[in-house]
N, C-alpha and C positions, 0 to 999 in steps of 0.2 A: 171700787170693784164693779166692773161691768159684767152683765150676765148674758149668755147666748147659748143656743143649743149646739151649734157646730161652728168650729173655727177651722177654716181652710188656710193652710200655710203654703204659700207658693202660688204665683199667678201665671204660670206657663199654661200649656194646653190642658193638662190634667186638672190643675187647681181652678182655672177659669171655667172650665166645663162643669166641674163639680159645683162651684158657686152658682153658676147660672141655673143648673138643674134643681139644686136644693132651694134656691130662691123661688123658682117657679112652682115648686111643690109647697110653698108656704112655710118652709122650715127656717127659723131665725138663724141667720148665718152671717159671718164676717169673712172677708178675704184679705189676707195680709201678704204684701209683696213689697220688695224694695224699689220697684220701678212703677212710677205713676203711669207711664206709657211703656209697653214692652219694647226693648231695644232690638236692633238688628242682631240676629244670632243664627249661625249656620247649623240648622237641624232639618227636620222634615220639610221637604219642599214639593211633595206630590201627594195626591190622594188617589187611590185606586178604587175600583168598583166596590170591593168588599168593605173598604173603609167608609165610602159614601153610604152604603147600606147601614153600617153601624151608626153613622152620624144621624141618619133619619130617626133613630130611636131617641135622640136627644131633643128633637124639636128645633134644632138650630141649623139644619142642613141648608135651608134656602139662603140664609144670611151668609154662610160660609162659601157656598158655591157662587154666590153673586160677586165675591171678591176673588174668585179663582179663575184660571184660564183653562177652558175645556180643550181636550184633545180627542178627536174623533178617529184618528189613525196613528198608530205607532209602528214604524218600520223596525224589524229585527234583522240585524246584519252580522255576518261573520266573514273574515278574510276579505273584506272589501266589497262584499256582495250582499244585497238584500235577499234573505232566505224566507222571510215570513212577514205577515202583517197582523197587527192586533187591533180589533175593533170592539166597541162597546156592545152591550146587550140591547137588542131592539132599537138599534140606531142611536142609542144614547152615547155620550162621551165615555171613553174607556178609562181615562185618567184626567186629573186636573192639576195644574201647576199653581203653587201659591207659596210666597215667601213665608217663613215660619213666623216672623214678627207680625205679618199681616193676619195670619191665621189666628194668632193669640189675641190681637187687638180687636178683631171682628167679634170673636167669642166674648171678650170682655164687654163689648157694647151691648150684648144681649142679656147681661146680668141685670136682674130687676133692681129698681131703686131701693127695695127693702133690704138688699144685701149691702152692708157697709164695707167700702173698700178702705183699707188702712195702709198707707205708704210708710212702712217701717220695717225694722228687722227684729226678729224674735231673739231675745237675750236669755230667756229662761223658760223651761217647761217643767211642770210638776204633774205627774199622772197618778190616778188612783182608780179604784173600782166604782167610784161615785162621780165626782166632778174633777175636772182638770183645770190647771191654772197656767196661763201664759203671760209673760212679761215682755213688753215691747220696748224698743229703743226710744220711743217718744215718751216713755214714762207710764203709759197706760198698762193696766193689768186687767185680764179678762178671765172670768170663770165660765167654763164651757163643759157641756156633757161629753163632747167628742172632739178630738183633734184629727183632722185629715192632713197628713203631711204629703205635699206634692212639690217638693223643692228640688227634685232631681237628685244628683249626687252631692249637692250642697247640704251639709249637715246643718239643720236648723239651729241646734245647739251642740257644741262639741261633746261627743260621747253619748248623745241622745239616741243615735242609731248606729249599730254595728253592722258591718258588711263583710262578706267573704269574697275574695277574688276568684273568678271562674276562669277568665282568659285575659291576660294582660295584652294590651294593644292588639285586640282580636282582629280589627280591621282599621283602615284609615280612609277617611272620606275627604275628597277635594272638590271645591266648588268654585266656579267662575262663569262669567258671561262671555259670549262670542258674538261677533257680527260678521256679515258677509256682504260685500258690494254686489255680488252676483245673486245673492239670495240663497237661502238653503232650500234644497230640493225635497224637503220632508217637513212635516209638521212636528214630529217627534221621532227620536231614533234611540234604539238600544243596541249597542255594539259590544260584542263579547270578545274576550282575549283571543289572540290568534294561536296561542299554544298554552298548554298547562303551565301554571306558575303562579306567582304572587299577584298578577294582574287579574282583577275580577271582571269588571265591565264599565262601560261609559253610558250614561243616560243623558240624552239631550232633549229638552222640552221647553215650551214657552211659558214665561211668567209675564203677563202683560205683553209689552212690545219687545221684551228681552228674550234671547235664546240662552237658556241656562244649561250648563254642563255639570254633571255630578260624576266623579270618578271614584270607584271603589277598589281598593287594593289590599293585599294581605302581606305586607312586608314585615309586620311584627315589630317594627322599631321606627319611630318617627325620625330617627337620625339616619336612616338608610339613605344612601346617595341619591336614589331616584326621588325620594321625598324632598330632598334639598333642591334638586333640579326643578321639580314641578313648582316650587315656590316662586321661581324667577322666570321660567320658560315652560309653561304648562303644555303648550302644543308640541314643542320640541321633545319634551319628556314623553308625551303620549306617542308621537310618531316613532320614537326610538324603539318602543316595545310593541306598537301597533301600526306598522308602516302603511298598511293598506287602508287605514281609517281616513287618510288624507284624500283618498279617492272619493269619499262621500262628503267630506267637509270643504273641499275646494279651496277658496281663497279666505277661509275663516281666519279672523284675527281676534286676539284677546281684547276685551273692552271693559274689564272691571278688575278690581283687586282679587287676589287669590285667597280663598279661605281653606284651611286644612284642619282636620279634626281627627285625632286618634280616638278610638273607642275601646274602652275596657269593659269587659262583661263582669258585673258584680251582682250579688244577691244579698238581701238583708238576712240577718241572723237574729234569733231569739225574739222575733217580732210577734209571735203568737202568745208570748207570755207577758206582753206589756198591755195593761188595761187602758182603756180610754183613748187609744191612739191607733190609727191605721195608716199604712203607707200605700200610695197610689203611684202608678207610672214608674219612672226611673228611680224614684225613692225606694221602691220595693225591689226592682230588678231592672237592669239595663238591657237593651236589645241592640242588635247589630243593624245599622242603617242599610248595609248592603243587602240584607235579607228583606228589608221593607216591612218589618212587623211591628215597629215601635208604636205607630198610631193605633194599630189594632189593639195592642196591650193597653194603651191609655184609655181608649174608648170602652174597652171591656171592663177595666178597673172602675172607671167612673160609673158605668152602667150598674155594676154589681154593688158599688158603694151606695148609690141612690136607691137601689132595690132593698137593701138591708136596713138603712138608717131609720125609716119610719117605724119599722117593727121594733128596733132597739129603743127608740125614744118613747114608745108606748108603755114601757115598763120601767121601774126604777133601776138605777145602776148602769154601769158600763164596764162590766168585768170581762175577763178574758174569754168567758164562754160565749159572749156576744161577738167579740173581736174575731174569734176563731171561725165563726160561720162565714165571714168574708174571705179569709185566707184559704179556707177549705171548700169554698164554693166551687162546684165542679166545672162551671163555665170559665171561671177565672183560672183554675188549675190547668184546664185543657189549653187555654190560650197561652199561659206562661210556658208550658212544656213545648207547645208547638213553636213558639218564638225561639226558645233556646235550641231546639233541634234544628230549626231553619238556619240559625247562625253557623252551626258547625257543618251542616249539610252544604250550604253555599260555599263555604271556604274550601271544603274538600272537593266540591264539584269544579272549582276553579284551579286548584293546585295539586290535587292528589294524582299521581301518575300510575297507580296500581291498576290492574286489569279491571277490577270491579268498577272503579270510578271512570275509567275510559269508556266502559260500556254505558254507564249512566250519562256521561257527556253526550254520547251518540244518541241516547234516548231523548235527551233534552233538545238536541238539534232537530230530531224528528218532530217533537212537539212544536218547536218554533216554526218549522216549515208548514205545519198544519194550522198554525195560529191558535194553538191551545196553550193556555197558561197553566201553571201548577195548581192554583186554586180551582180552575175549571176541571182539571184532571181529577182532583179530589172529589168534586161533586159528581163527576161521571162514575167514578169507582163506587161512591156511596150509593148512588142510584142503582147501579148494577147489583150491588149486594142486597139492597132492599127488594 
């Protein structure tokens, strides 16, 4: 039996970040994941200014940004015309492009040697108000004071985590690369749907030398005919519903495989009553990629986990009274609520045809024309209230 203070299960963004930060804090930690090197996966591919600010709190921001591609200007377009431009604060980049697997593997390289990485699968978990026990596929067993589950929607052990469905196939994300012989006339572009409906928006941005396209739609069923067409002819499918987009893309052609990912919104159940174990990132609650809040949730969860753990370890036991301080942390609660609200707000903003949402769409267009983002608007309102 091996002994440790914290066992982090899952080596994606949340798990790797938690392991890196806990290791730097001098807390004895192991990281368990089935992949020695994180594989290609279609997930988060951009970092915005707010997310970079959160990353700065981890101490890993320099390493992450060194592997990312900065964007100093993003054009915002509707109906084939540029209506606004987005720039960063104080001349800094406004966003960064980075492949998800590169993001994870860069973070993993920042994990101190004191943190043992174990390439294995968890086969059994036993929790209590004192110490926890995990059994791995390589035959090892570990006794740990705390388990941090960061395996996304993958159940570490069948039945160990129960979840409730909030919104089935809430959105669908599509990703692919484009090239242009004539060259693109923008560094990055956000193009919104030309009329209310299931089409959300297209985001185009650089990752290294590649021009990446992310498309977000709300068809509600991966079997929808448009979703089938986009698998084989993404540009034709796009131009069929956004014909004026071609005016900005010119001679663009597909230059990669097409990735498509339906997203269900789920939240954990009965998590506050389980001693010795906490859920972070998508393991706790999924987010909508179209709303762009997923990395905010991950960074906030990891920040709050690392904030509470030293206090928990300072006294005996790991009962539910300690676990609940994480789930009820006001910073975490506010981020979770904001993320869920943003998921439904963005879907209604794209598809709802009632008068209220038509007015809200007009307001969004006005903000785009002034180059004001929603986070910037929130800060302006908060400053005005103070």
